[in-house]
Phi, psi and omega in degrees: 000158176271132184228152175293129185295319186279317187265345190058015175280130177296125178249351180211102190269353185275352177238130178226140178253134175241134181246129177251127175260083192303319186297337182278343178278111188233019180290139173276165180314307186293350181260000178291128182237318182258169178299321175302314181295325176300317176296320174300313177303313185289321180297317181287327192248012183298318180298332184269347185272124181261348175208161180278121179301149181304322180294345180254019175290069175232148186311317181295318175287322179298318176302308180303317180295330180288321184290318179298322180294319180294322177303317177294314178304320180297336183276348184288144175294173181298317183289315176301323180291315180297319172298326177293312179304309177304316176300315181293324179292321176301311182303313184296321182299313182292316176299320178291325180292317181291321178294325178296310179305318177298312181297323180290322179294326174293316183296321177292318174302315179297315181302313179299319176291324173297317182295324184290325181291332182271355181277000000 
């Protein structure tokens, strides 16, 4: 709160300052217990995170991580952006192939299971 330097008497209660000393926050992901601790961890470590840790799988952190990722992509040069898009498309192609193969495998398994039931 805002206080008089000499008297230390509060003269304005509607404005409060809170200081976070990030270097002093040293908890690891597994030690995070409160929502505040999770925010402190994310703020301190965002530049080093390449994926969102499971302990932080909450809607608010997922949205924040998406926004941070978009901001990083926006800083790429044209060539880096093209490489990023190419990489993303390759990843999506592989993921789609895997998903398709899983569905096909499930369908074949169901057909075989039904065939065995009728025998």
